[in-house]
Backbone bond lengths (Angstrom), bond angles and torsions (degrees), N, CA, C in turn:
res aa  C-N    CA-C-N  psi(-1)  N-CA   C-N-CA  omega(-1)  CA-C   N-CA-C  phi
1 M - - - 1.461 - - 1.531 109.46 -
2 S 1.321 116.82 124.32 1.453 119.93 -177.45 1.518 110.64 -76.85
3 E 1.345 115.97 149.82 1.448 121.81 178.51 1.526 110.09 -98.20
4 V 1.324 116.03 143.14 1.459 122.14 178.19 1.522 108.58 -115.09
5 A 1.329 116.77 129.86 1.462 121.55 178.31 1.525 108.77 -97.04
6 Y 1.329 116.53 114.85 1.452 121.38 179.76 1.531 109.59 -94.13
7 K 1.312 115.57 133.16 1.456 119.82 -176.81 1.523 110.67 -77.80
8 T 1.329 115.88 132.10 1.467 121.07 173.94 1.524 111.30 -108.42
9 S 1.323 117.10 -6.51 1.470 121.34 175.13 1.517 109.32 -154.87
10 I 1.311 115.91 148.57 1.469 122.55 179.43 1.524 108.08 -137.83
11 V 1.319 116.74 132.17 1.469 121.89 -179.67 1.530 109.25 -119.19
12 T 1.314 116.06 136.23 1.466 121.53 178.04 1.530 109.67 -130.39
13 T 1.327 116.33 130.98 1.469 120.72 170.74 1.517 107.97 -78.41
14 T 1.316 116.40 132.69 1.459 119.69 -175.90 1.526 111.85 -82.58
15 E 1.319 114.32 164.75 1.465 119.91 174.77 1.530 110.65 -60.92
16 L 1.325 116.39 -39.04 1.469 120.15 178.17 1.520 110.61 -63.67
17 G 1.331 116.94 -39.55 1.455 120.55 177.56 1.509 112.29 -62.26
18 R 1.324 116.23 -40.84 1.470 120.34 179.77 1.519 111.34 -68.47
19 I 1.325 116.29 -39.35 1.472 120.02 178.09 1.524 110.31 -59.13
20 N 1.326 116.55 -46.60 1.464 120.32 -177.53 1.524 111.85 -68.65
21 Q 1.347 116.93 -37.45 1.464 119.84 177.01 1.519 110.87 -59.76
22 L 1.330 115.95 -46.55 1.463 119.77 -178.10 1.528 111.09 -69.74
23 S 1.320 116.80 -39.62 1.468 120.37 -179.32 1.520 111.85 -62.40
24 A 1.338 116.44 -32.66 1.457 120.05 179.94 1.522 112.38 -78.65
25 T 1.337 117.23 -7.98 1.467 121.07 -174.20 1.523 113.11 -106.61
26 V 1.330 116.75 -39.03 1.470 119.89 -173.22 1.527 110.68 -103.46
27 A 1.319 115.29 157.89 1.469 121.71 -175.38 1.519 111.05 -86.61
28 T 1.335 115.56 63.57 1.456 121.42 175.42 1.528 108.90 -127.24
29 K 1.312 116.36 172.62 1.458 120.36 177.86 1.527 109.83 -67.32
30 F 1.328 115.62 143.36 1.455 120.36 176.32 1.524 109.27 -72.58
31 L 1.319 116.61 130.92 1.458 121.92 -178.54 1.530 109.25 -83.52
32 V 1.321 116.47 104.72 1.463 122.32 -177.07 1.531 108.96 -90.29
33 L 1.337 115.57 123.32 1.462 122.28 -177.12 1.535 109.33 -130.48
34 P 1.325 117.39 72.49 1.470 120.39 -172.57 1.520 114.45 -62.13
35 D 1.332 118.06 -26.99 1.464 120.15 -178.62 1.528 112.94 -74.41
36 T 1.338 117.85 -5.97 1.464 121.54 -179.53 1.527 112.19 -99.89
37 T 1.316 117.95 7.55 1.459 121.65 -172.47 1.536 112.35 -97.63
38 L 1.331 115.53 158.38 1.462 120.03 171.86 1.523 110.87 -65.88
39 N 1.318 116.03 -25.80 1.466 119.24 177.41 1.525 110.67 -62.02
40 K 1.323 116.43 -39.64 1.461 120.82 175.52 1.523 110.33 -65.41
41 K 1.330 116.52 -43.31 1.470 121.75 -177.91 1.516 111.66 -62.39
42 Y 1.348 116.79 -42.74 1.455 121.31 -174.62 1.524 114.00 -103.22
43 N 1.339 116.00 0.82 1.467 121.67 -179.86 1.527 111.66 57.82
44 V 1.332 115.17 52.82 1.467 122.67 179.45 1.526 108.63 -123.75
45 L 1.313 118.29 121.62 1.476 123.77 178.60 1.536 111.97 48.30
46 T 1.297 116.43 46.95 1.472 119.73 -177.51 1.522 113.01 -70.93
47 E 1.328 117.24 -20.36 1.464 120.25 -178.17 1.526 112.61 -103.75
48 A 1.320 117.61 10.41 1.474 120.27 -177.52 1.525 110.51 -64.21
49 S 1.319 116.18 138.47 1.464 120.95 178.56 1.527 110.06 -76.44
50 I 1.330 115.56 145.82 1.466 121.95 -179.55 1.529 107.29 -100.40
51 T 1.322 116.45 99.29 1.462 121.09 -175.43 1.525 112.86 -106.52
52 T 1.320 117.79 -13.28 1.465 122.33 177.36 1.524 108.72 -136.81
53 F 1.337 115.91 165.57 1.455 119.10 177.00 1.526 109.87 -70.29
54 P 1.331 117.72 135.63 1.469 119.43 173.99 1.526 109.98 -67.18
55 R 1.326 116.12 143.46 1.461 121.57 -179.94 1.522 109.91 -126.48
56 I 1.315 115.90 153.61 1.456 120.40 177.39 1.525 108.07 -70.45
57 R 1.337 115.98 115.83 1.460 122.00 -176.74 1.531 112.24 -133.82
58 Y 1.332 117.06 -22.48 1.454 121.44 -166.40 1.530 111.07 -124.45
59 F 1.327 114.90 162.66 1.456 119.91 169.97 1.521 109.51 -139.06
60 G 1.314 114.44 156.86 1.451 121.59 178.04 1.518 109.52 -130.90
61 I 1.339 116.26 165.90 1.452 121.43 -177.56 1.525 110.05 -126.61
62 G 1.349 115.03 156.60 1.452 120.75 179.44 1.518 111.06 -149.09
63 I 1.332 115.78 170.10 1.466 121.09 -173.75 1.525 112.93 -127.14
64 K 1.341 117.05 22.31 1.475 119.53 -179.23 1.526 110.31 -132.72
65 G 1.347 116.10 51.24 1.457 120.24 -175.37 1.509 114.97 -100.01
66 Y 1.334 118.20 0.98 1.460 119.11 -176.19 1.523 110.55 -150.64
67 A 1.333 114.96 166.90 1.467 121.96 175.38 1.517 108.72 -129.52
68 N 1.323 116.83 146.57 1.458 121.72 172.24 1.529 107.90 -84.00
69 I 1.329 116.04 111.49 1.460 120.07 -174.40 1.519 112.48 -95.26
70 S 1.337 116.66 -10.26 1.464 119.83 178.39 1.521 108.57 -151.13
71 S 1.333 115.60 101.21 1.461 118.98 178.36 1.520 111.16 -68.98
72 E 1.314 115.93 -30.39 1.466 120.26 -179.14 1.523 111.44 -65.56
73 N 1.346 115.73 -41.60 1.472 120.36 -178.09 1.522 112.94 -102.25
74 N 1.342 116.81 3.91 1.462 121.50 178.00 1.525 111.45 55.60
75 I 1.336 116.02 51.86 1.463 121.70 -177.52 1.526 109.81 -110.11
76 A 1.331 115.79 128.99 1.463 122.00 176.16 1.523 109.53 -111.64
77 Q 1.313 115.70 151.61 1.467 121.20 179.53 1.515 109.37 -139.62
78 P 1.348 117.82 133.88 1.470 118.86 -179.36 1.518 111.98 -69.12
79 Y 1.324 115.20 148.93 1.456 119.89 171.68 1.528 109.31 -70.68
80 Q 1.334 115.14 158.35 1.455 121.64 174.54 1.525 108.90 -91.92
81 P 1.342 118.60 107.89 1.477 119.07 178.59 1.530 110.39 -62.82
82 S 1.305 115.79 148.31 1.459 121.19 179.26 1.522 110.89 -100.90
83 P 1.340 117.91 143.29 1.469 119.89 175.37 1.530 112.89 -59.32
84 S 1.329 116.86 -20.34 1.472 119.89 -179.01 1.528 112.86 -85.33
85 D 1.323 118.06 -5.43 1.470 120.72 179.60 1.528 110.84 -59.26
86 M 1.317 116.11 136.95 1.468 121.91 177.11 1.524 112.16 -114.29
87 D 1.324 116.65 -5.82 1.457 122.49 172.60 1.527 107.65 -161.15
88 L 1.318 116.26 177.24 1.456 121.03 179.71 1.529 110.01 -74.18
89 Y 1.346 116.84 164.15 1.457 120.68 -176.46 1.532 111.77 -71.39
90 E 1.317 117.76 -37.77 1.469 121.27 172.07 1.526 108.28 -144.73
91 P 1.330 116.04 80.91 1.470 119.20 -179.95 1.525 110.76 -70.54
92 I 1.314 115.61 148.59 1.459 120.59 171.11 1.528 107.44 -127.67
93 P 1.320 117.66 150.97 1.466 119.38 177.72 1.522 110.76 -75.03
94 F 1.318 115.94 165.54 1.457 120.96 174.53 1.524 111.30 -81.59
95 R 1.315 116.65 -29.88 1.462 121.13 -179.69 1.524 109.02 -136.83
96 C 1.321 114.76 148.60 1.458 121.40 175.34 1.523 105.88 -146.87
97 V 1.331 115.59 97.33 1.471 121.47 -168.05 1.529 110.50 -128.24
98 P 1.345 117.57 151.39 1.468 120.52 -176.93 1.523 114.46 -73.23
99 T 1.318 117.29 -20.28 1.468 121.23 176.47 1.528 108.50 -132.96
100 P 1.332 118.90 154.04 1.466 120.12 179.77 1.526 111.56 -57.04
101 L 1.309 115.59 145.68 1.459 120.99 176.45 1.521 110.05 -63.86
102 S 1.319 115.76 159.19 1.467 118.86 172.48 1.520 108.41 -61.34
103 Q 1.298 116.86 154.31 1.461 120.19 -178.01 1.520 111.56 -60.81
104 T 1.319 118.09 -33.39 1.469 121.34 177.22 1.510 111.07 -65.90
105 E 1.332 116.63 -45.61 1.460 120.12 -178.61 1.521 111.43 -72.09
106 A 1.322 116.83 -35.21 1.466 120.97 -178.37 1.517 112.68 -71.02
107 A 1.336 118.04 -14.77 1.467 121.27 -175.10 1.521 113.28 -60.26
108 K 1.336 118.28 -24.44 1.464 120.35 -177.83 1.528 112.98 -93.09
109 Y 1.350 117.09 -0.99 1.466 120.88 -177.63 1.530 110.69 -116.57
110 R 1.336 114.29 160.36 1.463 121.45 175.61 1.529 109.13 -142.90
111 M 1.327 115.79 172.65 1.465 125.06 178.00 1.530 110.86 60.42
112 V 1.343 114.18 72.43 1.464 121.66 -177.80 1.530 109.30 -92.21
113 T 1.326 115.77 128.75 1.462 121.16 176.39 1.525 109.52 -126.54
114 K 1.315 114.75 158.17 1.462 121.49 178.37 1.523 108.17 -115.63
115 V 1.336 116.29 131.78 1.453 120.35 -175.03 1.527 109.13 -141.96
116 T 1.329 116.09 154.73 1.459 121.43 174.23 1.520 109.28 -108.04
117 L 1.319 116.56 121.57 1.465 122.65 179.19 1.522 108.77 -125.71
118 N 1.328 115.37 124.09 1.464 120.77 179.97 1.530 111.77 53.65
119 G 1.344 114.15 38.99 1.451 119.57 176.52 1.519 115.20 78.38
120 R 1.324 116.84 9.17 1.464 120.55 -177.66 1.528 109.84 -125.62
121 T 1.325 116.35 143.40 1.460 121.34 -179.23 1.527 110.93 -83.63
122 Y 1.340 114.96 137.30 1.468 120.79 176.85 1.525 109.16 -135.30
123 Y 1.328 115.00 153.20 1.458 122.43 172.35 1.529 108.00 -109.27
124 Q 1.331 114.83 126.79 1.463 121.15 -178.48 1.521 109.66 -109.36
125 Y 1.318 115.86 138.38 1.470 122.68 178.92 1.525 107.29 -117.49
126 W 1.341 116.28 106.47 1.462 121.76 -166.73 1.520 114.66 -88.46
127 L 1.316 118.81 -23.71 1.462 121.39 -176.41 1.523 110.55 -124.43
128 K 1.317 115.27 157.47 1.455 121.07 178.25 1.525 108.49 -134.01
129 L 1.317 116.26 147.48 1.465 120.26 179.77 1.525 110.80 -70.87
130 L 1.318 115.96 136.37 1.457 120.99 168.14 1.525 109.16 -68.05
131 E 1.323 116.67 145.17 1.457 121.32 176.88 1.535 108.09 -102.54
132 F 1.329 116.10 94.09 1.460 120.56 -176.96 1.529 110.41 -70.53
133 E 1.339 115.21 136.09 1.462 120.44 -178.00 1.521 112.25 -85.18
134 T 1.317 116.91 -21.03 1.464 121.55 177.08 1.524 108.34 -134.19
135 D 1.337 116.11 158.08 1.456 119.30 -179.08 1.530 112.71 -98.19
136 Q 1.329 116.16 7.16 1.461 119.80 176.43 1.528 109.07 -155.72
137 P 1.337 117.72 158.65 1.467 119.95 -179.28 1.529 112.01 -65.63
138 K 1.336 115.31 154.75 1.457 120.27 173.85 1.526 108.77 -117.16
139 L 1.331 115.69 150.31 1.453 122.80 -179.24 1.519 108.27 -113.01
140 T 1.323 116.30 125.57 1.462 120.94 -179.59 1.522 110.45 -131.59
141 T 1.338 115.38 157.43 1.454 122.60 171.57 1.521 108.09 -107.25
142 V 1.324 116.18 127.56 1.458 121.50 -177.47 1.523 108.84 -115.03
143 T 1.339 115.63 124.81 1.456 122.86 175.48 1.524 107.25 -127.76
144 G 1.316 116.52 108.79 1.453 119.37 -174.95 1.515 109.88 63.64
145 N 1.339 117.12 -123.28 1.464 121.96 177.40 1.525 112.40 -97.57
146 R 1.326 116.53 6.44 1.466 121.18 -176.13 1.529 109.85 -99.78
147 E 1.321 115.29 132.43 1.463 120.84 -179.32 1.516 109.67 -128.96
148 V 1.333 116.08 127.62 1.460 120.47 178.31 1.525 108.54 -132.46
149 A 1.327 115.25 156.50 1.466 120.11 177.81 1.522 109.77 -63.18
150 H 1.303 115.92 136.19 1.468 120.83 179.12 1.533 108.17 -105.03
151 I 1.328 115.91 122.28 1.462 121.86 -178.99 1.525 109.34 -97.04
152 L 1.313 115.71 125.26 1.461 119.57 177.94 1.525 109.78 -70.77
153 N 1.306 115.92 130.74 1.458 122.51 -178.33 1.525 108.64 -103.28
154 T 1.325 116.37 114.48 1.469 119.49 -175.62 1.521 112.83 -68.98
155 S 1.341 117.98 -11.37 1.464 119.08 174.44 1.526 111.03 -64.14
156 N 1.343 115.94 -17.79 1.461 119.97 178.54 1.522 112.71 -75.53
157 L 1.339 116.06 1.24 1.459 118.34 165.84 1.529 110.22 -66.10
158 Y 1.325 115.30 -19.15 1.475 122.86 176.72 1.521 107.52 -124.42
159 P 1.332 118.36 67.06 1.465 121.24 -172.71 1.517 112.58 -71.47
160 T 1.316 114.99 156.50 1.464 121.94 175.25 1.516 108.56 -115.34
161 P 1.320 116.90 141.70 1.472 119.80 -177.65 1.523 111.64 -76.01
162 T 1.323 115.12 157.08 1.465 122.05 177.04 1.512 109.09 -116.17
163 N 1.339 116.89 128.21 1.455 120.97 177.72 1.526 110.73 -77.16
164 L 1.320 116.24 138.41 1.457 121.56 174.91 1.521 109.64 -88.06
165 T 1.321 115.02 145.89 1.469 120.49 172.73 1.521 107.26 -115.24
166 G 1.303 116.79 174.36 1.461 120.42 177.59 1.515 112.00 -56.95
167 T 1.333 115.92 -37.64 1.465 120.22 179.00 1.516 111.23 -67.60
168 D 1.341 116.29 -40.86 1.457 120.58 -178.45 1.527 111.89 -61.59
169 V 1.320 117.00 -36.78 1.455 121.55 -174.73 1.526 111.15 -61.61
170 S 1.322 117.45 -36.26 1.457 120.62 -174.31 1.524 113.61 -105.90
171 S 1.319 117.86 0.57 1.464 120.10 -175.44 1.529 111.06 -74.10
172 S 1.319 116.12 156.23 1.452 121.66 178.02 1.524 110.00 -85.17
173 I 1.324 115.46 167.88 1.460 120.48 -178.18 1.518 109.99 -68.27
174 G 1.329 116.28 128.44 1.455 120.22 179.05 1.513 112.07 -87.94
175 S 1.318 117.29 -46.30 1.462 120.83 177.85 1.518 108.74 -151.88
176 R 1.282 114.99 166.07 1.465 119.79 -177.27 1.514 109.11 -145.63
177 S 1.315 115.46 159.18 1.460 119.83 173.93 1.518 108.65 -99.99
178 E 1.313 114.98 145.77 1.460 120.47 176.99 1.523 109.09 -130.75
179 V 1.308 114.98 132.72 1.460 121.43 173.03 1.525 106.12 -107.92
180 S 1.328 116.69 121.58 1.455 118.53 -171.69 1.525 112.51 -145.16
181 V 1.312 113.56 160.98 1.459 123.33 171.34 1.521 106.41 -132.06
182 T 1.323 117.52 136.15 1.457 120.71 178.57 1.528 110.07 -108.20
183 A 1.323 114.51 146.12 1.464 120.83 179.80 1.516 108.93 -145.67
184 I 1.321 115.78 157.28 1.453 122.04 179.07 1.525 109.29 -103.48
185 R 1.339 115.36 131.43 1.462 121.76 169.21 1.526 106.53 -99.89
186 R 1.313 115.91 112.52 1.462 120.61 -175.39 1.534 109.92 -112.60
187 V 1.322 115.80 118.39 1.466 122.26 179.66 1.525 108.03 -130.21
188 T 1.308 117.80 135.44 1.459 120.86 -179.04 1.527 111.12 -110.06
189 G 1.329 115.15 152.13 1.451 120.52 174.75 1.518 111.66 -62.78
190 E 1.318 115.83 -30.27 1.463 119.86 178.44 1.523 110.90 -63.17
191 E 1.342 116.56 -41.90 1.462 120.54 177.56 1.523 110.87 -62.56
192 V 1.336 115.21 -50.64 1.467 120.02 -174.71 1.528 111.31 -66.58
193 C 1.323 118.02 -43.26 1.464 120.60 -179.91 1.521 111.54 -63.67
194 E 1.327 117.00 -35.15 1.466 120.41 176.15 1.523 110.73 -60.53
195 V 1.326 116.35 -47.39 1.466 121.52 -178.44 1.528 110.97 -66.48
196 I 1.322 117.32 -44.82 1.462 120.74 179.95 1.526 110.22 -63.39
197 G 1.319 116.57 -37.38 1.456 120.30 179.26 1.510 112.82 -62.18
198 V 1.337 117.12 -38.00 1.465 121.04 -177.41 1.527 111.60 -85.93
199 M 1.334 117.04 -46.34 1.460 120.84 -169.92 1.525 114.44 -90.93
200 Y 1.322 117.70 -22.76 1.466 120.75 -176.05 1.530 112.31 -125.54
201 G 1.315 116.24 24.72 1.451 120.06 174.94 1.511 114.85 63.67
202 G 1.337 117.09 23.21 1.456 120.61 178.62 1.511 114.54 77.61
203 D 1.341 118.26 13.95 1.474 121.84 179.48 1.529 109.17 -76.59
204 L 1.329 116.85 92.74 1.463 121.57 -173.62 1.526 113.24 -72.00
205 R 1.320 117.63 -3.77 1.469 118.61 171.02 1.530 110.80 -63.97
206 R 1.323 115.71 -20.80 1.466 120.45 178.56 1.524 112.90 -86.74
207 A 1.323 116.71 -3.39 1.469 120.32 -175.46 1.525 111.34 -84.31
208 R 1.321 116.59 43.48 1.465 122.66 176.62 1.516 108.46 -115.20
209 I 1.326 116.26 108.64 1.461 120.65 -178.83 1.521 108.85 -78.26
210 S 1.328 115.80 114.32 1.470 120.72 -175.83 1.525 112.53 -124.91
211 E 1.323 116.59 7.63 1.468 120.88 175.19 1.522 110.10 -137.73
212 F 1.314 114.96 139.04 1.456 122.39 168.86 1.525 108.28 -125.87
213 G 1.303 116.62 139.55 1.457 121.02 171.77 1.506 109.79 -126.24
214 L 1.323 116.39 137.10 1.464 121.16 169.73 1.517 107.23 -99.44
215 Y 1.322 115.60 133.82 1.466 120.95 -174.69 1.528 110.61 -124.59
216 S 1.318 114.85 140.69 1.466 120.28 171.99 1.513 108.79 -98.98
217 G 1.325 115.73 156.10 1.455 119.94 179.16 1.511 111.71 -176.59
218 I 1.310 114.92 -175.03 1.461 122.81 -177.49 1.522 108.43 -127.32
219 E 1.318 117.33 132.77 1.451 122.53 -179.76 1.538 110.21 -76.51
220 K 1.325 115.41 133.69 1.463 121.44 177.43 1.525 109.28 -133.06
221 A 1.327 116.71 122.01 1.459 120.88 178.53 1.526 109.75 -73.06
222 Q 1.343 115.98 136.75 1.454 122.04 179.69 1.526 109.41 -124.84
223 C 1.322 115.99 150.60 1.465 119.58 -178.87 1.521 113.18 -118.74
224 T 1.351 117.37 -4.02 1.466 120.59 176.11 1.523 109.40 -139.74
225 L 1.320 116.38 153.75 1.457 123.67 173.09 1.520 107.53 -137.14
226 D 1.331 114.64 119.20 1.461 120.27 -179.68 1.536 110.84 58.12
227 G 1.357 115.67 35.67 1.454 121.25 176.76 1.516 115.18 80.92
228 I 1.343 116.56 3.66 1.466 121.37 -178.69 1.528 109.12 -109.56
229 P 1.346 119.78 137.71 1.468 120.74 176.93 1.532 111.14 -54.45
230 Y 1.326 115.57 124.75 1.468 119.88 -173.72 1.528 106.43 -167.05
231 T 1.307 117.41 112.33 1.458 121.82 -176.46 1.529 110.25 -92.76
232 Y 1.317 115.57 123.43 1.463 120.27 179.47 1.527 109.83 -161.99
233 N 1.320 116.50 167.66 1.457 121.92 175.36 1.520 109.13 -100.48
234 E 1.319 115.67 133.09 1.455 121.44 176.24 1.526 108.77 -116.87
235 A 1.321 116.07 162.27 1.463 121.54 -178.15 1.519 110.16 -103.44
236 A 1.323 116.26 128.70 1.461 122.19 177.02 1.526 109.54 -111.62
237 Y 1.315 114.88 157.55 1.468 123.28 178.31 1.544 110.91 46.84
238 V 1.320 115.41 56.75 1.470 121.61 -176.95 1.525 109.90 -90.95
239 Q 1.337 115.65 125.25 1.462 121.55 178.53 1.524 110.53 -131.05
240 L 1.316 115.09 148.43 1.462 121.46 177.60 1.528 109.39 -73.09
241 A 1.330 116.84 120.04 1.463 121.82 -179.30 1.526 112.20 -94.74
242 S 1.327 117.25 -36.74 1.461 120.90 176.48 1.515 109.56 -150.15
243 H 1.315 115.31 151.50 1.462 122.29 -174.88 1.520 108.73 -129.58
244 M 1.325 116.47 122.84 1.469 121.95 176.69 1.521 109.65 -111.91
245 C 1.322 115.72 130.93 1.457 122.45 170.41 1.522 108.24 -114.10
246 M 1.328 117.04 141.71 1.468 121.35 -176.78 1.526 108.90 -152.40
247 I 1.352 115.75 171.86 1.456 118.99 -178.07 1.525 111.70 -78.94
248 G 1.323 117.88 -9.04 1.450 119.97 162.82 1.511 118.69 107.81
249 H 1.344 113.74 158.05 1.463 124.53 174.97 1.525 108.33 -115.85
250 D 1.319 116.80 127.78 1.459 121.56 178.44 1.531 110.12 -80.94
251 L 1.341 116.59 115.04 1.461 121.55 177.55 1.525 110.50 -119.76
252 S 1.326 115.65 39.09 1.463 120.13 -177.78 1.524 112.93 -80.29
253 R 1.323 117.95 -3.07 1.460 121.98 176.27 1.525 108.67 -112.25
254 V 1.313 116.92 136.87 1.461 120.44 -173.48 1.526 112.06 -63.86
255 Y 1.330 117.75 -24.38 1.466 120.00 -178.71 1.530 112.68 -91.37
256 S 1.330 118.16 -1.12 1.464 120.38 177.26 1.525 109.98 -80.06
257 S 1.333 116.38 165.20 1.468 119.10 -178.28 1.519 110.65 -162.48
258 I 1.308 115.08 162.39 1.468 123.40 169.74 1.521 106.71 -119.20
259 D 1.316 116.23 123.78 1.460 122.09 172.06 1.519 105.71 -126.94
260 E 1.321 115.39 84.11 1.459 121.01 -168.58 1.524 110.59 -112.98
261 R 1.315 115.27 131.48 1.458 120.38 178.21 1.525 109.45 -84.21
262 C 1.309 115.96 131.59 1.462 120.10 172.16 1.522 108.33 -115.94
263 V 1.312 115.16 145.81 1.459 122.17 -178.12 1.517 108.38 -113.56
264 I 1.301 116.90 119.30 1.460 122.92 176.55 1.519 106.56 -102.36
265 Q 1.318 116.49 117.26 1.458 117.67 -170.29 1.523 112.87 -144.85
266 T 1.318 112.97 165.29 1.447 122.59 167.12 1.518 105.87 -135.47
267 G 1.311 117.71 142.86 1.463 120.30 -175.12 1.509 112.89 -133.72
268 A 1.309 116.46 156.33 1.458 122.26 177.15 1.523 109.21 -152.09
269 V 1.321 115.82 150.12 1.457 120.38 179.83 1.525 110.21 -72.52
270 I 1.350 116.93 134.05 1.446 119.08 174.57 1.534 111.52 -116.26
271 Q 1.328 117.47 -12.94 1.464 120.13 175.62 1.526 108.95 -139.46
272 I 1.309 116.89 141.61 1.464 122.16 178.40 1.528 109.07 -129.01
């Protein structure tokens, strides 16, 4: 009897993510597309100058990453993210509070907006900093499920060619090199329940995080918020780099949490 692997999550790199990856690599002009940014969507730092390449620094969360395809069997299936996506299908902020957070607490959030809900003013914090586990990429060799550190050999400054045989032409990949950076996406039930309580009338059925987005952007120091002296870092030129849809994490309890490692990588074959 054959086994079928059913997908519970799907990740797609966006067109914007690919544009920025290539722009940071080749010696051409950076393609500036301000109308595709979250800054345009939320009217935050829309006139900020782009003086450095945007980098993946932030993540966002959403609650519309899956559909129930069988009510009888209680089966959910993730949506297929599109490369053309510029934001999540139903993003929610990490915080929604009546007064700005303390500068210490606000340090881990970005993309602050001000909104009126039910006649009351709230400040929403839409993005959160990724917690990178290393300060530089690592290079590994992966063979099957085995991963070991790959050491660059400087003798390859003088490489020697390898002849292909008939077998080599049709053989499958034996191992590959991966260049990656790992980071933690940390979300708490306290954050999500706060937002659901304010924005969705406390309907905790919505407290299922089923979307993750990785966003690139540029850090900009700010000295005021809503006309009041307030020192903090804000994100400029923020674009969705990758979009994940999944069947979701239940964060309807304030003590629940997500501490999930994400791997940002690029790979290439090193053996055939």
